[in-house]
Each structure stands twice: as C-alpha cells, then as structure tokens.
C-alpha positions as CSV (number, residue, x, y, z in Angstrom):
1,X,9.8,11.4,-9.2
2,X,6.5,11.8,-7.5
3,X,4.4,15.0,-7.9
4,X,2.3,16.4,-5.0
5,X,-1.5,16.5,-5.4
6,X,-3.2,19.4,-4.5
7,X,-6.9,19.3,-3.5
8,X,-9.4,22.1,-3.3
9,X,-10.5,23.6,0.0
10,X,-13.8,21.8,1.3
11,X,-16.5,24.3,1.7
12,X,-19.1,24.2,4.9
13,X,-20.6,20.9,5.4
14,X,-23.9,20.1,6.2
15,X,-25.3,19.6,9.7
16,X,-24.6,16.0,10.6
17,X,-21.8,15.2,8.0
18,X,-19.7,12.3,9.2
19,X,-15.7,12.0,9.0
20,X,-14.3,8.8,7.0
21,X,-17.1,6.3,5.7
22,X,-14.4,3.8,4.4
23,X,-12.4,1.5,6.7
24,X,-9.2,2.7,6.0
25,X,-10.3,6.3,6.6
26,X,-11.7,5.5,9.7
27,X,-8.3,3.5,10.5
28,X,-6.2,7.1,9.6
29,X,-8.5,9.1,12.1
30,X,-7.9,6.5,15.0
31,X,-4.3,6.9,14.7
32,X,-4.6,10.8,14.9
33,X,-6.9,10.5,17.6
34,X,-5.3,8.2,19.8
35,X,-2.2,10.1,19.5
36,X,-4.1,13.4,20.7
37,X,-3.3,14.9,23.7
38,X,-6.2,17.0,24.5
39,X,-9.9,16.1,23.7
40,X,-11.0,19.7,23.8
41,X,-8.6,20.4,20.5
42,X,-10.0,17.3,18.8
43,X,-13.5,18.6,19.4
44,X,-12.4,22.0,17.7
45,X,-10.8,20.3,15.4
46,X,-13.7,18.5,13.8
47,X,-15.7,21.9,14.0
48,X,-13.0,23.3,12.1
49,X,-12.9,20.8,9.3
50,X,-16.7,20.7,9.0
51,X,-17.1,24.7,8.7
52,X,-14.1,24.6,6.1
53,X,-11.4,27.0,8.1
54,X,-8.9,25.2,6.4
55,X,-7.3,26.1,2.4
56,X,-6.3,24.1,-0.1
57,X,-4.9,20.5,0.8
58,X,-1.5,19.5,-0.4
59,X,-0.4,15.7,-0.3
60,X,3.0,14.6,-1.1
61,X,5.5,12.2,-0.2
62,X,5.4,11.9,3.7
63,X,3.5,14.9,4.3
64,X,-0.1,16.7,4.2
65,X,-0.4,20.3,4.3
66,X,-2.9,23.0,4.6
67,X,-3.2,26.7,5.7
68,X,-5.6,27.0,8.4
69,X,-7.6,30.5,9.3
70,X,-6.0,32.3,6.2
71,X,-2.2,32.3,8.8
72,X,-1.1,29.3,10.1
73,X,0.9,26.8,8.3
74,X,-0.1,23.5,9.1
75,X,1.5,20.3,8.6
76,X,1.1,16.4,9.5
77,X,4.2,14.1,8.8
78,X,4.2,10.6,7.7
79,X,6.5,8.0,7.8
80,X,7.3,6.6,3.8
81,X,7.9,3.3,3.1
82,X,11.7,2.1,2.3
83,X,12.4,0.7,-0.7
84,X,12.6,-2.9,0.8
85,X,9.0,-2.1,2.0
86,X,7.6,-1.3,-1.3
87,X,9.4,-4.5,-2.9
88,X,7.5,-6.9,-0.5
89,X,4.3,-4.2,-0.7
90,X,4.2,-4.6,-4.5
91,X,4.9,-8.5,-4.4
92,X,1.4,-8.6,-2.6
93,X,-0.4,-6.4,-4.7
94,X,0.5,-8.5,-7.8
95,X,0.3,-11.8,-5.8
96,X,-3.8,-11.3,-6.9
97,X,-5.0,-9.6,-9.8
98,X,-8.1,-8.7,-7.4
99,X,-5.8,-6.5,-5.6
100,X,-4.7,-4.5,-8.3
101,X,-8.4,-4.4,-9.8
102,X,-9.3,-2.9,-6.4
103,X,-6.7,-0.5,-6.0
104,X,-7.8,0.9,-10.1
105,X,-11.6,1.0,-8.5
106,X,-10.5,3.1,-5.5
107,X,-10.8,0.2,-3.1
108,X,-8.4,-0.5,-0.2
109,X,-9.1,-4.5,0.4
110,X,-9.0,-5.6,3.6
111,X,-7.0,-8.9,2.5
112,X,-4.4,-6.6,0.8
113,X,-3.7,-4.8,3.8
114,X,-3.6,-7.9,6.0
115,X,-0.9,-9.2,3.8
116,X,1.1,-6.6,4.0
117,X,1.1,-6.6,7.6
118,X,2.4,-10.1,7.0
119,X,5.3,-9.0,5.3
120,X,5.8,-6.3,7.8
121,X,4.7,-3.2,5.4
122,X,2.5,-0.7,7.8
123,X,0.3,0.9,5.1
124,X,-2.1,2.2,7.9
125,X,-0.9,4.5,10.5
126,X,-0.8,3.3,14.1
127,X,-0.6,5.7,17.3
128,X,2.4,7.7,17.0
129,X,2.8,7.4,13.1
130,X,1.5,11.3,12.4
131,X,3.5,14.0,13.6
132,X,1.5,17.2,13.3
133,X,3.2,20.9,12.9
134,X,1.4,24.3,12.9
135,X,2.8,27.8,12.8
136,X,-0.3,28.6,15.4
137,X,0.6,29.5,19.0
138,X,-1.2,26.4,20.3
139,X,1.2,23.8,21.9
140,X,-1.5,21.2,21.3
141,X,-0.5,17.5,19.9
142,X,-2.2,18.0,17.3
143,X,-3.5,21.3,17.8
144,X,-7.1,22.3,16.3
145,X,-5.7,22.9,12.8
146,X,-3.7,19.8,12.5
147,X,-6.8,17.8,13.6
148,X,-9.0,19.7,11.2
149,X,-6.2,18.8,8.3
150,X,-6.4,15.1,9.4
151,X,-10.3,14.8,9.8
152,X,-10.6,16.7,6.1
153,X,-8.0,14.2,4.9
154,X,-10.2,11.4,5.8
155,X,-12.3,12.4,2.9
156,X,-9.9,12.3,0.4
157,X,-8.5,8.9,1.6
158,X,-12.4,7.7,1.3
159,X,-12.4,8.6,-2.6
160,X,-8.7,7.6,-3.4
161,X,-7.0,5.2,-1.2
162,X,-3.7,6.2,-3.7
163,X,-3.8,9.4,-1.4
164,X,-2.3,7.0,1.3
165,X,0.1,5.4,-0.8
166,X,1.4,8.9,-2.0
167,X,1.9,9.7,1.7
168,X,3.5,6.5,2.2
169,X,6.3,7.5,-0.7
170,X,4.8,7.0,-4.2
171,X,2.3,7.9,-6.3
172,X,-0.3,6.4,-8.5
173,X,1.4,6.7,-12.0
174,X,5.1,5.2,-10.4
175,X,3.1,2.2,-8.7
176,X,1.3,1.4,-11.6
177,X,4.4,1.3,-14.0
178,X,5.9,-1.0,-11.1
179,X,3.3,-3.2,-11.3
180,X,3.2,-3.6,-15.3
181,X,6.8,-4.6,-15.3
182,X,5.9,-6.9,-12.5
183,X,5.2,-10.6,-13.2
184,X,2.3,-12.7,-11.6
185,X,3.8,-15.5,-9.4
186,X,3.3,-18.7,-11.4
187,X,1.4,-20.8,-8.3
188,X,2.3,-23.8,-10.1
189,X,5.8,-23.8,-9.9
190,X,5.4,-22.4,-6.2
191,X,3.5,-25.7,-5.3
192,X,6.5,-28.0,-6.7
193,X,9.1,-26.2,-4.8
194,X,12.7,-25.2,-5.3
195,X,15.1,-28.2,-6.2
196,X,17.5,-28.8,-3.2
197,X,20.6,-28.0,-5.5
198,X,19.2,-24.7,-6.3
199,X,18.4,-23.9,-2.4
200,X,21.8,-24.7,-1.5
201,X,23.7,-22.8,-3.9
202,X,21.6,-19.7,-3.4
203,X,23.1,-17.1,-1.4
204,X,22.0,-16.4,2.2
205,X,19.1,-13.9,2.4
206,X,19.3,-10.8,4.2
207,X,17.1,-10.7,7.4
208,X,13.4,-9.4,7.0
209,X,12.2,-5.9,8.4
210,X,11.5,-6.1,12.0
211,X,7.9,-6.8,12.5
212,X,5.2,-4.2,13.0
213,X,5.1,-3.0,16.7
214,X,1.2,-2.7,16.9
215,X,0.3,-6.3,16.0
216,X,-0.5,-8.3,18.8
217,X,2.1,-11.0,19.6
218,X,1.0,-14.6,20.2
219,X,3.7,-17.2,20.7
220,X,3.4,-20.6,19.2
221,X,2.0,-23.5,21.8
222,X,5.0,-25.4,23.6
223,X,4.3,-29.1,23.3
224,X,5.2,-31.0,26.6
225,X,8.0,-34.1,25.9
226,X,7.0,-37.6,26.7
227,X,10.0,-38.1,29.4
228,X,9.4,-37.7,32.9
229,X,11.7,-35.5,34.9
230,X,11.8,-32.9,37.4
231,X,10.8,-30.2,34.5
232,X,7.5,-27.9,35.6
233,X,5.9,-27.9,32.0
234,X,3.5,-25.2,32.6
235,X,6.7,-23.0,34.1
236,X,8.5,-23.8,31.1
237,X,5.9,-22.8,28.5
238,X,5.7,-19.9,30.4
239,X,9.3,-18.8,30.3
240,X,9.3,-20.0,26.5
241,X,6.6,-17.4,25.9
242,X,8.4,-14.8,27.8
243,X,11.4,-15.4,26.0
244,X,9.8,-15.2,22.5
245,X,7.8,-11.9,23.4
246,X,10.8,-10.2,24.5
247,X,13.0,-11.4,21.3
248,X,10.2,-9.9,19.5
249,X,10.3,-6.5,21.5
250,X,14.1,-6.7,21.1
251,X,13.5,-7.2,17.5
252,X,11.2,-4.2,17.3
253,X,12.8,-1.7,19.6
254,X,16.3,-2.5,19.1
255,X,17.0,-2.4,22.7
256,X,15.0,-3.7,26.1
257,X,14.7,-1.9,29.5
258,X,16.7,-3.3,32.2
259,X,14.3,-4.5,34.8
260,X,15.2,-5.6,38.4
261,X,14.1,-9.1,39.5
262,X,11.4,-7.9,41.2
263,X,10.1,-6.0,38.1
264,X,10.4,-9.0,35.8
265,X,8.2,-11.0,38.4
266,X,5.7,-8.3,38.2
267,X,5.8,-8.5,34.3
268,X,5.7,-12.2,33.9
269,X,2.6,-12.4,36.4
270,X,1.0,-9.2,34.1
271,X,1.5,-11.1,31.0
272,X,1.1,-14.6,31.7
273,X,-1.8,-14.4,34.5
274,X,0.1,-15.7,37.1
275,X,-1.1,-15.5,40.9
276,X,1.9,-14.4,42.7
277,X,-0.1,-12.3,45.2
278,X,0.9,-9.1,43.4
279,X,-2.6,-8.0,41.9
280,X,-2.4,-4.1,42.4
281,X,1.5,-4.1,41.0
282,X,0.2,-6.4,37.9
283,X,-2.9,-4.1,37.3
284,X,-0.1,-0.7,37.4
285,X,2.0,-3.0,35.0
286,X,-0.8,-3.7,32.4
287,X,-1.7,-0.1,32.6
288,X,2.0,1.4,32.2
289,X,4.4,-1.2,32.6
290,X,7.7,-0.6,34.3
291,X,6.6,3.5,34.5
292,X,3.2,2.4,36.0
293,X,4.9,0.4,38.4
294,X,6.9,3.0,39.4
295,X,4.1,5.6,39.7
296,X,2.6,3.1,42.2
297,X,5.2,2.3,44.8
298,X,7.1,5.6,44.7
299,X,6.9,9.4,44.9
300,X,9.0,12.6,43.6
301,X,8.8,16.1,43.3
302,X,8.1,17.0,39.7
303,X,9.5,20.3,38.3
304,X,7.1,23.6,38.8
305,X,6.6,24.0,35.2
306,X,5.3,20.7,34.6
307,X,2.6,20.7,37.6
308,X,1.5,24.5,36.5
309,X,1.5,23.3,32.8
310,X,-1.0,20.5,34.2
311,X,-3.1,22.5,36.4
312,X,-3.9,24.8,33.0
313,X,-4.8,21.7,31.1
314,X,-7.0,20.2,33.7
315,X,-9.0,23.5,34.1
316,X,-8.8,24.1,30.4
317,X,-10.4,20.7,29.7
318,X,-13.1,20.8,32.6
319,X,-16.7,21.1,31.3
320,X,-19.0,23.5,33.3
321,X,-17.9,24.6,36.6
322,X,-14.5,24.7,37.8
323,X,-12.9,21.5,38.7
324,X,-12.9,20.2,42.7
325,X,-10.1,21.5,44.9
326,X,-7.0,19.3,44.4
327,X,-5.1,17.9,47.2
328,X,-1.5,17.8,46.2
329,X,1.3,16.4,47.7
330,X,4.6,15.9,45.6
331,X,3.3,14.1,42.4
332,X,-0.2,13.2,43.4
333,X,-3.0,15.0,43.2
334,X,-6.4,13.8,44.7
335,X,-9.9,14.8,43.7
336,X,-12.4,13.1,46.0
337,X,-12.4,9.3,45.0
338,X,-9.8,9.8,41.9
339,X,-6.3,10.4,42.6
340,X,-3.5,11.5,39.3
341,X,-0.3,10.7,39.7
342,X,2.5,11.9,37.4
343,X,5.4,9.8,36.2
344,X,8.5,10.4,35.2
345,X,7.9,9.4,31.5
346,X,5.8,12.7,31.6
347,X,2.1,11.2,32.0
348,X,-0.6,10.9,34.2
349,X,-2.0,7.7,35.5
350,X,-5.5,7.5,37.1
351,X,-5.9,5.6,40.6
352,X,-9.2,5.1,42.3
353,X,-9.8,4.1,45.9
354,X,-10.2,0.6,46.8
355,X,-10.2,-1.6,50.1
356,X,-8.8,1.7,51.6
357,X,-5.8,2.0,49.3
358,X,-5.4,3.4,45.5
359,X,-5.8,1.3,42.7
360,X,-4.6,1.6,39.2
361,X,-7.8,2.5,37.1
362,X,-6.6,3.1,33.5
363,X,-4.0,3.8,31.2
364,X,-2.2,7.2,31.6
365,X,-2.7,10.4,29.4
366,X,-0.7,13.7,29.4
367,X,-3.5,15.6,29.8
368,X,-4.9,14.7,33.4
369,X,-8.3,16.5,32.3
370,X,-8.7,13.5,29.9
371,X,-8.7,11.2,33.4
372,X,-11.6,13.2,35.0
373,X,-14.4,12.6,32.6
374,X,-16.3,10.1,35.0
375,X,-16.3,12.6,37.8
376,X,-18.1,15.0,35.3
377,X,-20.6,12.5,35.0
378,X,-19.2,11.3,31.3
C-alpha cells in the first residue's frame, strides 16, 4: 500500500526566485500552463506560490492537495498508470543499471523518460493530464490557488522525482522492492534470439497499450516499386501516410470524426502540404481541425450566457484601459484589425485582415483575452 507524503508549507521566497530548475519540473509546469484558460489567474498563482499563500502539501497516488488562504481546499488530480504500464516502466528501469542509480540519486534521466514513452508509458504529464479542483468561488481552470499549488509542486519535483512517480501511482519503497525482485535482461541471450520452435509454441501476446497521443507521428517512407503502370506514386505515398495517421488516431482516441468529402480534402492538403487552392481553409484546419474549418465558413448564434461570460473574460484580462468597442454579429466579434469567432466547441478563434478578407491567425483559446495581446502592444 502506498502512503501519502506530506511536505511542509513553503515560506515566502526571495525576489527573483525561479520555479522548476529541473527539466522534468519544467515539463510539469508547461503541462499546467498549456492547460490554463486564463493568463491572469496564472500570474496570480505564481505570486501566491512565491509569497506562501498555501499550507502544507500532501502528495498521494493520483492527487496533490493543499489548503490555500487558510480556507480553500485545493486539489490537482493526475492520472495514475495502469499495472501493465508500471510493468513496462519497470522493465525500462531494470534494463539499464544507470537508471536505478540515477533515480536513487534523485535524478530523472532523459533516456529513461524517452524509453518509457517508446513503451507507451506517459511519465510526464501533457496538456489536459492535470485536473484542478478548488473550493474557492473562482471557476478558472486552474484557479489561482490550484496554479499556485502546481508551481510549488515543481519545487518538490526538482528535489525528488519519486514525487512524480508517487503521483502516477507508486511510492519509492514499492518501486525499490519491485526492482529488487527483477532480473536485468540477459543481453547475450537477447542477441542470440529465440528458437523458432519456442516462438511458435508461445501464446499470442496481447496487443500493446495505445501509443501516447502527444508524440508527433511520422509514418514510414513508402518506397515506389519498379514496375511500370498508371499508379501515381506521389499520390499513393500521401494516401498511405494519411491512412497510417488515421489508423494511429483511431487507436489512440477510439474513434474518428466523420468528415465530408470536402473536409477530408482540406485535411489531406493541410497534413501533406498539397497545393489544392485551399489556402485559407488549410490554415483554418491547421489551427483548429474540423472545428476551425467550420468557424471559418459558417456563422451561428451562441447562447447569451456564453457571450456574456466571454465579455467578462475579455474585460478582466485586458491590461490598462478598457478594450476597444466590439462590433458583434452572431458568433463574430471584430476589434479593429482583429476578429474573434466563437466555435461550437466553446473556443475562440482569431482572424486578421488579409487581402480584403479575414485570415485564420492562430490556435483557439477558451479565454478571448488571451488572443488580444498584440492589440495591447504585447
């Protein structure tokens, strides 16, 4: 059984104190910041962390927790690894004696994390892997208290990577005991291979876990054949790469969105740099996929409460004077040379004027104020 680990509250830090000096600590912060819907709350979280507005921190499998401002219960949940994932991770640790020594020396080797990713074991969190909760009235994701907790936990991770492993489900003692009962693979036997009779007699192994969704996919190169014929090898290469990419997406997500013939043509042009005369549509797809394409090509009337919330976010996130007047029409807000379009997926998509029209200008955000920084001179 895993015991939770408690850590004393951090005192106020000196001016200029940094968060996360280790590479794995920085990866933790990046996952939290990339998930954030409000940069203002992140700034408040950094301030809260440095001035010591949180109480003692408790780390246990799947969660970290603290009391903020002496009254708010703040929790950040982290997905735990499955038993099968732990077995694959332990195989990677035991495969190289240096991995064990590094962990005991409170270091997280890059090659260990890379090997774990190759085995479909996500040690470091990615966007969306951290789920903040807080009893405060703020609906931010994360609120300033949860953000402060994540920033302070980066200091714990710097000092001891076993904190990350505990969040993923197993503590230091349990891991050490599991490693002590494991044999280092016989590399000489591995080089010799397995006799054919033994291989054919073995049961069919189960399929591996789906690959991590945040690792860029590069399909293998397709070598053209030597025979003559009417087949367009370049087109065949694109179709094969597209099929491999879609198969991987199906394996990771368990489903594929249904696309019209036009949407699929835009997808192919966007993913494989095809010149099909769809430049604006391709730009929209690259920023937001099918949702981005819909926002480009159709207008709709969002619920009033969504627009009211967006106006409040825009005013709260605007630094200095009030934002410029908004020319609103259905799901489209025009602020001078910038236009924000609200998608049915609950995100705002930025557009800029170009050649007499509106051009997709970047990825969407749930907080519209995050898209207006360049209007403020940022």
